[in-house]
C-alpha positions as CSV (number, residue, x, y, z in Angstrom):
1,M,101.8,93.3,52.1
2,S,99.2,92.1,49.7
3,R,95.8,93.4,50.9
4,S,96.7,97.0,51.8
5,G,93.7,97.0,54.1
6,G,95.6,98.9,56.8
7,V,97.5,98.3,59.9
8,L,96.7,97.9,63.6
9,V,98.6,100.1,66.1
10,P,98.0,99.2,69.8
11,V,99.0,102.2,72.0
12,G,99.8,103.0,75.6
13,P,101.8,105.7,77.5
14,S,105.1,105.8,75.6
15,A,107.9,108.3,74.9
16,T,108.1,106.9,71.3
17,L,104.4,107.1,70.5
18,E,104.8,109.9,67.9
19,E,107.5,107.9,66.0
20,T,105.3,104.8,66.1
21,V,102.2,106.3,64.6
22,S,104.2,108.2,62.0
23,Y,105.8,105.0,61.0
24,A,102.4,103.3,60.7
25,V,101.1,106.1,58.6
26,G,104.2,105.8,56.3
27,V,103.6,102.0,55.9
28,V,100.0,102.5,54.8
29,R,101.0,105.4,52.5
30,D,103.7,103.3,50.8
31,V,101.3,100.5,49.9
32,G,98.9,102.9,48.3
33,G,96.2,103.4,51.0
34,G,94.3,101.8,53.8
35,T,93.4,102.7,57.3
36,V,95.5,103.1,60.4
37,H,93.6,101.4,63.3
38,I,94.8,102.8,66.6
39,V,93.5,100.8,69.6
40,R,93.8,100.7,73.3
41,T,93.1,97.6,75.3
42,V,91.1,98.3,78.4
43,P,92.9,96.4,81.3
44,G,89.8,95.4,83.2
45,H,86.3,94.3,83.7
46,H,83.6,96.8,84.7
47,V,86.3,99.5,84.9
48,S,85.6,102.9,86.4
49,D,84.7,105.9,84.3
50,D,88.0,107.6,85.3
51,A,90.0,104.8,84.0
52,L,88.1,104.8,80.7
53,E,88.6,108.5,80.4
54,R,92.4,108.1,80.8
55,D,92.4,105.4,78.1
56,Q,90.4,107.6,75.8
57,Q,92.9,110.5,76.3
58,I,95.7,108.2,75.2
59,L,93.7,107.2,72.1
60,E,92.9,110.9,71.3
61,R,96.6,111.9,71.5
62,A,97.7,109.0,69.3
63,E,94.9,109.9,66.8
64,R,96.0,113.5,66.7
65,L,99.6,112.5,66.0
66,A,98.5,110.1,63.3
67,R,96.3,112.6,61.5
68,E,99.1,115.2,61.6
69,A,101.4,112.7,60.0
70,A,98.8,111.6,57.5
71,D,97.9,115.1,56.4
72,G,94.5,114.0,55.1
73,E,95.9,111.3,52.8
74,I,95.3,108.3,55.1
75,S,92.2,107.5,57.1
76,V,92.6,107.0,60.9
77,R,90.2,105.3,63.3
78,T,90.3,104.5,67.0
79,D,88.8,101.8,69.2
80,L,88.8,100.7,72.8
81,L,89.1,96.9,72.9
82,G,88.1,94.5,75.7
83,I,85.4,96.6,77.5
84,G,83.5,94.1,79.6
85,R,86.3,91.6,79.8
86,Y,89.2,91.0,82.2
87,I,92.5,90.6,80.3
88,A,94.4,88.3,82.5
89,D,97.6,87.6,80.5
90,P,99.5,88.4,77.3
91,A,97.7,85.6,75.4
92,E,94.2,87.1,76.1
93,H,95.6,90.5,75.2
94,V,96.9,89.2,71.9
95,D,93.6,87.5,71.1
96,L,91.9,90.9,71.2
97,L,94.4,92.3,68.8
98,V,94.3,89.4,66.4
99,D,90.5,89.3,66.4
100,H,90.5,93.0,65.4
101,V,93.0,92.4,62.6
102,R,91.0,89.6,61.2
103,E,87.6,91.4,61.6
104,H,88.9,94.4,59.6
105,D,91.2,92.4,57.2
106,L,94.3,94.3,58.2
107,D,97.8,93.6,57.0
108,R,99.8,93.6,60.2
109,I,100.3,94.8,63.8
110,I,102.8,97.5,64.4
111,L,104.1,97.7,68.0
112,D,105.7,100.6,69.8
113,P,109.2,99.8,71.1
114,D,107.9,100.4,74.6
115,Y,104.5,98.7,74.2
116,S,103.6,96.2,76.9
117,V,100.4,94.5,78.2
118,D,100.3,96.8,81.2
119,A,102.5,99.1,83.3
120,T,105.3,96.6,83.5
121,A,108.3,96.6,81.2
122,P,107.8,94.9,77.8
123,S,110.5,92.3,78.6
124,L,108.5,91.1,81.7
125,Q,105.2,90.6,79.9
126,P,106.4,89.9,76.3
127,I,103.7,89.6,73.7
128,D,106.0,89.1,70.7
129,S,106.3,85.4,71.3
130,V,102.5,85.1,71.6
131,I,101.8,87.1,68.4
132,S,104.4,85.0,66.5
133,T,102.2,81.9,67.1
134,A,99.2,83.6,65.4
135,D,98.8,83.8,61.7
136,V,99.3,87.5,61.7
137,E,102.3,89.7,60.6
138,Y,103.7,92.0,63.2
139,E,106.8,94.2,63.8
140,R,108.2,96.4,66.5
141,V,109.1,99.9,65.3
142,S,112.9,100.6,65.4
143,V,113.8,104.1,66.4
144,S,117.2,105.5,65.7
145,K,117.4,107.5,68.9
146,R,115.6,106.3,72.0
147,D,114.3,108.9,74.5
148,L,115.6,107.7,77.8
149,R,113.4,110.1,79.8
150,P,110.7,108.3,81.7
151,T,107.1,108.9,80.8
152,R,104.7,110.8,83.1
153,E,103.2,107.4,84.2
154,G,106.7,106.1,84.9
155,V,107.5,109.1,87.1
156,I,104.3,108.6,89.0
157,R,105.1,104.9,89.6
158,G,108.7,105.8,90.6
159,G,107.4,108.5,93.0
160,V,105.0,106.1,94.7
161,L,107.7,103.5,95.1
162,F,110.2,106.1,96.4
163,G,107.7,107.3,99.1
164,L,106.7,103.8,100.2
165,T,110.4,102.7,100.4
166,V,111.5,105.7,102.4
167,A,108.6,105.3,104.8
168,F,109.2,101.6,105.3
169,Y,113.0,102.1,105.7
170,L,112.5,104.8,108.4
171,A,109.8,102.7,110.1
172,L,112.4,99.9,110.5
173,G,115.5,102.1,111.0
174,G,114.1,104.7,113.3
175,L,114.5,108.5,113.1
176,G,117.1,111.0,114.1
177,S,120.3,109.8,112.4
178,T,121.6,111.7,109.3
179,F,123.0,108.4,108.0
180,T,119.5,106.8,108.3
181,Y,117.8,109.6,106.3
182,A,120.5,109.5,103.6
183,S,120.5,105.8,103.2
184,A,116.6,105.8,103.2
185,V,116.6,108.4,100.3
186,G,119.4,106.5,98.5
187,T,117.5,103.2,98.8
188,G,114.2,104.9,97.7
189,I,115.9,106.3,94.6
190,L,117.4,102.9,93.7
191,V,114.1,101.0,94.2
192,A,112.2,103.7,92.2
193,V,114.6,103.5,89.2
194,L,114.9,99.7,89.1
195,F,111.3,98.7,89.9
196,R,109.0,101.5,88.6
197,N,108.2,99.2,85.6
198,V,108.0,96.0,87.7
199,A,105.9,96.7,90.8
200,F,102.7,97.9,89.3
201,E,100.1,96.4,87.0
202,T,98.6,99.8,86.4
203,T,99.8,103.3,87.1
204,P,98.4,104.6,90.4
205,H,96.7,108.0,90.3
206,L,96.5,110.3,93.3
207,F,92.8,110.9,93.7
208,P,91.6,107.4,93.0
209,A,94.3,106.1,95.4
210,M,93.3,108.5,98.1
211,G,89.7,107.4,97.6
212,V,90.7,103.8,98.1
213,V,92.6,104.6,101.3
214,A,89.7,106.6,102.7
215,R,87.1,104.0,101.9
216,S,89.3,101.3,103.5
217,A,88.3,102.9,106.8
218,L,84.8,101.5,106.1
219,F,85.9,98.4,104.2
220,V,88.1,96.9,106.9
221,P,85.6,97.1,109.8
222,Y,82.9,95.7,107.4
223,L,85.1,92.8,106.5
224,L,85.9,92.1,110.1
225,W,82.2,92.2,111.0
226,E,81.5,89.6,108.2
227,I,84.3,87.5,109.4
228,A,83.0,87.6,113.0
229,K,79.4,86.7,111.9
230,A,80.8,83.8,109.8
231,N,82.8,82.5,112.7
232,V,79.7,82.3,114.9
233,L,77.8,80.5,112.2
234,F,80.7,78.2,111.4
235,A,81.0,77.4,115.1
236,Y,77.3,76.6,115.2
237,V,77.7,74.2,112.2
238,V,80.7,72.4,113.8
239,L,79.1,72.1,117.2
240,H,75.6,71.1,116.0
241,P,75.0,67.4,116.6
242,S,73.8,66.8,113.0
243,M,76.6,68.8,111.4
244,P,74.3,70.7,108.9
245,I,76.9,71.1,106.1
246,D,76.2,70.9,102.4
247,P,79.5,71.8,100.6
248,G,79.6,73.0,97.0
249,M,81.9,74.4,94.4
250,D,81.1,77.5,92.3
251,R,82.8,79.3,89.5
252,V,82.5,83.1,89.9
253,D,83.4,85.8,87.4
254,A,84.3,88.8,89.5
255,A,83.4,92.3,88.3
256,V,86.7,93.8,89.3
257,S,89.3,95.3,87.0
258,D,92.9,94.4,88.0
259,G,95.1,92.1,89.9
260,L,94.9,94.1,93.2
261,S,91.1,94.1,93.3
262,V,90.9,90.4,92.3
263,T,93.4,89.5,95.0
264,T,91.4,91.6,97.6
265,F,88.2,89.8,96.5
266,A,89.7,86.4,96.6
267,N,91.3,87.0,100.0
268,S,88.1,88.4,101.5
269,I,86.3,85.2,100.5
270,T,89.1,83.0,102.0
271,L,89.3,85.0,105.2
272,T,85.5,84.5,105.8
273,P,85.0,81.1,107.4
274,G,82.8,78.8,105.4
275,T,84.2,79.9,102.0
276,L,87.6,79.3,100.4
277,T,89.0,80.6,97.1
278,V,90.5,77.4,95.6
279,D,91.9,78.9,92.4
280,A,91.9,82.2,90.4
281,I,92.7,82.7,86.7
282,G,92.2,86.3,85.8
283,N,88.9,87.3,87.3
284,H,87.6,83.7,87.2
285,L,87.5,82.3,90.7
286,L,86.8,78.8,91.9
287,V,85.2,79.0,95.3
288,H,84.3,76.3,97.8
289,S,81.5,76.9,100.2
290,L,80.7,74.8,103.3
291,T,77.0,75.7,103.7
292,P,74.2,76.9,101.4
293,G,74.1,80.2,103.3
294,A,77.8,80.8,102.6
295,R,77.1,80.1,98.9
296,D,74.1,82.5,98.9
297,D,76.3,85.3,100.3
298,L,78.9,84.6,97.6
299,V,76.3,84.6,94.7
300,D,74.4,87.6,96.1
301,G,77.6,89.6,96.0
302,V,78.2,90.2,99.7
303,H,82.0,90.0,99.3
304,E,82.2,91.4,95.8
305,R,80.0,94.5,96.6
306,A,82.3,95.5,99.4
307,V,85.4,95.1,97.3
308,R,83.8,97.1,94.5
309,Y,82.9,99.9,96.9
310,L,86.6,99.9,98.1
311,F,88.0,100.4,94.6
312,Y,85.2,102.2,92.8
313,G,83.2,104.1,95.4
314,R,79.4,104.4,95.4
315,D,79.2,103.6,91.7
316,G,80.5,100.1,92.5
317,L,77.4,99.4,94.6
318,K,75.1,99.8,91.7
319,L,76.1,96.6,89.9
320,P,74.1,93.5,90.9
321,G,75.7,90.4,92.4
322,P,77.3,87.6,90.3
323,G,74.1,85.5,90.5
324,A,71.9,88.2,89.1
325,R,74.4,89.0,86.3
326,G,74.7,85.3,85.4
327,D,78.4,85.3,86.4
328,A,78.1,82.4,88.9
329,D,77.9,78.7,88.0
330,A,77.5,75.9,90.5
331,L,79.9,73.1,89.7
332,S,79.0,70.8,92.6
333,G,76.8,70.8,95.6
334,P,73.0,71.3,96.0
335,A,72.8,74.1,93.5
336,A,74.6,72.3,90.7
337,S,72.8,70.5,87.9
338,G,73.9,67.1,86.7
339,S,75.7,68.4,83.7
340,D,77.6,71.1,85.7
341,R,79.0,68.6,88.2
342,G,81.4,67.2,85.7
343,D,82.9,70.6,85.1
344,V,84.6,70.8,88.4
345,D,87.0,68.0,87.3
346,D,88.1,70.1,84.3
């Protein structure tokens, strides 16, 4: 190290968090001073207050461990990175970290052995290869003795997978047989152990998940009603002698926070006749609309508002639609300017 400006430590739920922050403090102390920057990337766009609170708690725990290790000799600061952005892949995740390193003139990035982009195992979403292409030093902390006990978040993910697997197994195999129950439990345990760090992008939490399930009782009928209305309008357009269609293509930045909500939003658009999600990268959707009315519904947030209510409750209804936020761009069709029409080819 040459600058001794400090180190960056991105954190998440981990059994080796204490060893990682203690190592980072030791690195800064060995070079004669600096700051330990502890950061947590926020995995979403317009995330809920509950999710931000959980991220803040992780930061506070890491900060407390770092200050105990520093014993007043080293300064420690914390930051939440990526608020207002949707982090779609390891490359965008690393961009946030590298920008922070350069902004604060830090020496290197220090990674926890279990650190990953999201709830998946580090080997499934590796960021090491992405960081290695940036002009930034980094290292993963090597611990002498790994704690093989799963984290609290890992237990939650495993428990959810176990319950879903047993329920699905019994639904297919039927009830009443001791062998069926035993094999269902055995299969559930196997799936939970092997896939708890594979199946989820974020760790599910009981009350938010129960809220989503409860609100789906309103979301599904609403979506079916919108589909029925769109079918009637679509039939009118097709059967009308003059075929009053005016197709267009729009790029929409969805105000949702993770892969499941983006998928729900994209599918609700596609299931509604007259609109089709052509492509999705992160929360950036490319949507084809058949009529100006279908585009107006998209830009006004008819689909997005329903999805935000499903995942975030009443607070999700307060955000204006993509058009009012400036998150919708017409690439072709009647609403597109001449300069925008060329973007659709890109």
